[in-house]
LOBA-874896 format. One record per atom (N, C-alpha, C): residue number from 0; z, y, x. Coordinates in nm, 3 decimals, m for minus. Each point is the difference from the previous one (the first is absolute). Example, Ala and Ser with C-alpha at 12.3 -4.5 7.8 and 13.67 -1.06 7.14 Angstrom:
! residues 2
0|0.780|m0.569|1.319
0|0.000|0.119|m0.089
0|0.000|0.120|0.090
1|m0.072|0.105|m0.035
1|0.006|0.119|0.082
1|0.073|0.109|m0.077
END
This chain:
! residues 111
0|0.000|m0.117|0.085
0|0.000|0.117|m0.085
0|0.000|0.122|0.089
1|m0.089|0.092|m0.028
1|m0.009|0.122|0.077
1|0.007|0.121|m0.092
2|0.063|0.103|0.048
2|m0.007|0.129|m0.066
2|m0.107|0.079|0.073
3|m0.074|0.080|m0.071
3|m0.106|0.077|0.063
3|0.059|0.090|0.107
4|m0.054|m0.011|0.120
4|0.039|0.087|0.109
4|0.133|m0.033|0.064
5|0.054|m0.119|m0.024
5|0.129|m0.037|0.059
5|m0.008|m0.140|0.057
6|0.106|m0.039|0.064
6|0.011|m0.135|0.054
6|0.023|m0.098|m0.115
7|m0.016|m0.129|0.027
7|0.028|m0.100|m0.105
7|0.144|0.011|m0.049
8|0.019|m0.039|m0.126
8|0.135|m0.005|m0.056
8|0.080|m0.109|0.069
9|0.131|0.013|0.006
9|0.082|m0.111|0.049
9|m0.025|m0.123|m0.088
10|0.011|m0.118|0.058
10|m0.040|m0.121|m0.072
10|0.086|m0.029|m0.122
11|0.119|0.058|m0.012
11|0.082|m0.026|m0.118
11|m0.013|0.111|m0.104
12|m0.093|0.091|0.019
12|m0.020|0.108|m0.096
12|m0.122|m0.031|m0.086
13|0.011|0.023|m0.130
13|m0.108|m0.021|m0.097
13|m0.053|m0.143|0.000
14|0.088|m0.101|m0.010
14|m0.048|m0.139|0.005
14|m0.085|m0.040|m0.120
15|0.007|0.076|m0.109
15|m0.077|m0.035|m0.118
15|m0.125|0.087|m0.015
16|m0.039|0.067|0.105
16|m0.111|0.094|m0.009
16|m0.105|m0.031|0.105
17|m0.116|0.058|m0.019
17|m0.104|m0.008|0.101
17|m0.086|0.125|m0.008
18|m0.061|0.032|0.110
18|m0.082|0.119|0.008
18|m0.130|m0.019|m0.078
19|m0.038|0.101|m0.073
19|m0.127|0.000|m0.073
19|m0.107|0.080|0.073
20|0.032|0.048|0.121
20|m0.092|0.087|0.073
20|m0.135|m0.067|0.022
21|m0.001|m0.124|0.044
21|m0.126|m0.072|0.023
21|m0.080|m0.019|m0.127
22|0.068|m0.026|m0.109
22|m0.066|m0.016|m0.129
22|m0.062|0.133|m0.045
23|0.077|0.109|0.012
23|m0.050|0.131|m0.041
23|m0.116|0.047|0.089
24|0.002|m0.040|0.125
24|m0.106|0.038|0.093
24|m0.122|m0.090|m0.012
25|0.008|m0.102|m0.085
25|m0.112|m0.093|m0.018
25|m0.017|m0.097|0.114
26|0.103|m0.017|0.082
26|m0.007|m0.087|0.116
26|0.049|m0.141|m0.026
27|0.066|m0.022|m0.113
27|0.051|m0.132|m0.032
27|0.015|m0.016|m0.150
28|0.020|m0.123|m0.042
28|0.027|m0.030|m0.140
28|0.124|m0.088|m0.005
29|0.064|m0.005|m0.114
29|0.115|m0.087|m0.018
29|m0.042|m0.120|m0.083
30|0.031|m0.118|0.048
30|m0.024|m0.120|m0.079
30|0.132|m0.055|m0.055
31|0.110|0.047|0.055
31|0.132|m0.043|m0.046
31|0.040|0.081|m0.122
32|0.093|m0.052|m0.079
32|0.048|0.077|m0.115
32|0.073|0.126|0.044
33|m0.010|0.102|m0.083
33|0.068|0.127|0.024
33|0.087|0.029|m0.121
34|0.127|0.030|0.024
34|0.093|0.035|m0.108
34|0.022|0.150|0.005
35|m0.004|0.063|m0.114
35|0.021|0.145|m0.006
35|0.059|0.036|m0.135
36|0.035|0.125|m0.017
36|0.049|0.046|m0.129
36|m0.118|0.036|m0.088
37|0.009|m0.035|m0.126
37|m0.102|0.035|m0.096
37|0.005|0.150|m0.025
38|m0.115|0.059|m0.024
38|m0.003|0.144|m0.027
38|0.045|0.032|m0.142
39|0.005|m0.099|m0.087
39|0.034|0.025|m0.139
39|0.148|0.026|m0.018
40|0.084|m0.091|0.044
40|0.144|0.018|m0.022
40|0.084|m0.037|0.121
41|m0.063|m0.023|0.112
41|0.074|m0.031|0.122
41|0.035|m0.147|0.017
42|m0.039|m0.086|m0.095
42|0.023|m0.144|0.017
42|m0.075|m0.048|0.124
43|0.048|m0.109|0.057
43|m0.073|m0.060|0.110
43|m0.129|m0.062|m0.051
44|m0.103|0.008|0.081
44|m0.128|m0.061|m0.030
44|m0.046|m0.076|0.124
45|m0.087|m0.097|m0.019
45|m0.057|m0.074|0.112
45|m0.152|0.004|m0.011
46|m0.064|0.023|0.113
46|m0.147|m0.007|0.010
46|m0.033|m0.112|0.096
47|m0.090|m0.086|m0.046
47|m0.043|m0.111|0.085
47|m0.141|m0.036|m0.042
48|m0.087|m0.006|0.097
48|m0.143|m0.019|m0.026
48|m0.046|0.109|m0.098
49|m0.063|m0.041|m0.108
49|m0.052|0.099|m0.095
49|0.103|0.039|m0.106
50|0.118|m0.059|0.003
50|0.095|0.012|m0.109
50|0.113|0.100|0.028
51|0.046|0.062|m0.107
51|0.122|0.083|0.003
51|0.086|m0.044|m0.117
52|0.122|m0.040|0.028
52|0.095|m0.044|m0.102
52|0.121|0.092|0.000
53|0.036|0.047|m0.120
53|0.123|0.075|m0.021
53|0.084|m0.083|m0.097
54|0.087|m0.087|0.053
54|0.074|m0.092|m0.086
54|0.087|0.069|m0.104
55|0.063|0.111|0.036
55|0.092|0.067|m0.092
55|m0.064|0.049|m0.128
56|m0.129|0.032|0.006
56|m0.071|0.047|m0.119
56|m0.103|m0.101|m0.049
57|0.002|m0.120|0.062
57|m0.093|m0.107|m0.037
57|m0.144|0.048|0.002
58|m0.039|0.052|0.117
58|m0.137|0.047|0.018
58|m0.064|m0.070|0.119
59|m0.124|m0.042|m0.018
59|m0.080|m0.061|0.105
59|m0.139|0.064|m0.006
60|m0.045|0.047|0.114
60|m0.131|0.064|0.005
60|m0.086|m0.064|0.107
61|m0.129|m0.012|m0.028
61|m0.100|m0.046|0.095
61|m0.062|0.125|0.061
62|0.049|0.040|0.117
62|m0.043|0.126|0.060
62|m0.144|m0.005|0.051
63|m0.053|m0.118|0.018
63|m0.140|m0.012|0.041
63|m0.093|0.046|m0.112
64|0.038|m0.029|m0.124
64|m0.085|0.032|m0.115
64|0.056|0.111|m0.089
65|0.123|0.044|0.028
65|0.066|0.099|m0.087
65|0.092|0.088|0.085
66|m0.060|0.082|0.083
66|0.078|0.084|0.091
66|0.086|0.102|m0.073
67|m0.039|0.037|m0.119
67|0.078|0.096|m0.079
67|0.118|m0.065|m0.073
68|0.010|m0.131|0.008
68|0.108|m0.074|m0.064
68|0.005|0.026|m0.150
69|m0.112|m0.022|m0.065
69|m0.011|0.021|m0.145
69|0.020|m0.126|m0.081
70|m0.027|m0.117|0.061
70|0.006|m0.127|m0.073
70|0.113|m0.087|0.055
71|0.106|m0.016|m0.079
71|0.113|m0.082|0.038
71|m0.036|m0.147|m0.024
72|0.000|m0.079|0.107
72|m0.040|m0.141|m0.007
72|0.120|m0.095|0.009
73|0.118|0.050|m0.023
73|0.123|m0.076|0.017
73|m0.002|m0.131|m0.080
74|m0.038|0.006|m0.124
74|0.000|m0.119|m0.087
74|m0.116|m0.094|0.032
75|m0.110|0.053|0.051
75|m0.120|m0.082|0.024
75|0.008|m0.083|0.128
76|0.085|0.038|0.095
76|0.006|m0.069|0.129
76|0.143|m0.039|0.037
77|0.061|m0.092|m0.074
77|0.139|m0.036|0.028
77|0.019|m0.062|0.139
78|m0.100|m0.071|0.051
78|0.014|m0.061|0.133
78|0.004|0.108|0.109
79|m0.077|0.106|m0.017
79|0.002|0.111|0.096
79|0.134|0.072|m0.008
80|0.048|0.022|m0.122
80|0.131|0.065|m0.019
80|0.108|m0.083|0.070
81|m0.002|m0.130|m0.018
81|0.101|m0.086|0.061
81|m0.009|0.004|0.152
82|m0.121|m0.011|0.054
82|m0.019|0.002|0.145
82|0.050|0.131|0.061
83|m0.040|0.112|m0.060
83|0.041|0.130|0.052
83|0.150|0.022|m0.017
84|0.055|m0.043|m0.112
84|0.144|0.014|m0.024
84|0.081|m0.079|0.104
85|m0.043|m0.122|0.027
85|0.069|m0.083|0.098
85|m0.007|0.062|0.139
86|m0.118|0.050|0.037
86|m0.016|0.062|0.131
86|0.085|0.126|0.011
87|0.003|0.079|m0.106
87|0.080|0.121|0.000
87|0.148|m0.034|0.014
88|0.047|m0.097|m0.074
88|0.140|m0.043|0.010
88|0.033|m0.046|0.142
89|m0.091|m0.076|0.061
89|0.020|m0.050|0.136
89|0.013|0.117|0.099
90|m0.089|0.097|m0.010
90|0.002|0.113|0.092
90|0.125|0.085|m0.021
91|0.029|0.034|m0.124
91|0.117|0.085|m0.029
91|0.129|m0.070|0.042
92|0.011|m0.129|m0.025
92|0.118|m0.075|0.042
92|0.013|0.002|0.152
93|m0.109|m0.019|0.070
93|0.003|0.002|0.146
93|0.044|0.135|0.054
94|m0.052|0.107|m0.057
94|0.038|0.135|0.044
94|0.147|0.026|m0.029
95|0.045|m0.038|m0.120
95|0.141|0.021|m0.036
95|0.093|m0.081|0.089
96|m0.037|m0.125|0.029
96|0.083|m0.083|0.088
96|0.008|0.059|0.140
97|m0.113|0.048|0.051
97|m0.002|0.059|0.134
97|0.086|0.127|0.002
98|m0.011|0.081|m0.104
98|0.079|0.123|m0.007
98|0.149|m0.033|m0.004
99|0.038|m0.099|m0.079
99|0.142|m0.038|m0.009
99|0.051|m0.053|0.134
100|m0.080|m0.083|0.068
100|0.042|m0.053|0.129
100|0.009|0.112|0.104
101|m0.089|0.097|m0.007
101|0.006|0.113|0.093
101|0.126|0.080|m0.022
102|0.034|0.026|m0.127
102|0.122|0.076|m0.031
102|0.125|m0.074|0.046
103|m0.004|m0.133|m0.004
103|0.114|m0.080|0.044
103|0.008|m0.007|0.152
104|m0.104|0.046|0.068
104|m0.002|m0.003|0.145
104|m0.050|m0.131|0.058
105|m0.055|m0.088|m0.084
105|m0.046|m0.128|0.052
105|m0.145|0.003|0.047
106|m0.070|0.111|m0.022
106|m0.134|0.016|0.054
106|0.002|0.121|0.092
107|0.010|m0.023|0.130
107|m0.006|0.113|0.093
107|m0.146|0.048|0.011
108|m0.028|0.076|0.097
108|m0.136|0.053|0.020
108|m0.095|m0.113|0.035
109|m0.061|m0.057|m0.102
109|m0.100|m0.106|0.022
109|m0.131|0.046|m0.058
110|m0.105|m0.050|0.052
110|m0.132|0.038|m0.052
110|m0.074|m0.122|m0.048
END
C-alpha cells in the first residue's frame, strides 16, 4: 500500500485496504473481490467479476450489462447471491479477526 508521494505504509497499517492508484491509472485490473460501502445507505457491498451485491438491501447488479444499476437481479440469481455472500463473509471475518488479534498484541509488525 502506498500513499501518493510518500514511502510505503508500515506493514500493520491498513490491512484491509489496497491502493487503487494502478486501477485508476489504467495500469492494472482487479480480479479479486472488492468490498466497499454502498453509496445508497453505507451498507457493505461486494464486487466480484461482473457482479455487485449489497446484501443489506437485497440488491444484485450485473455491472457488465447494467452499469447504472437499474435492474435488481437478486431473486433471479440465487447461486450468485450465495457465492458473493459467502465470499464477503469470509473476507469480513478475516479482517475482523486480524484487527482483534492486532489489538490484543498477538500480531506484531508482520506483512
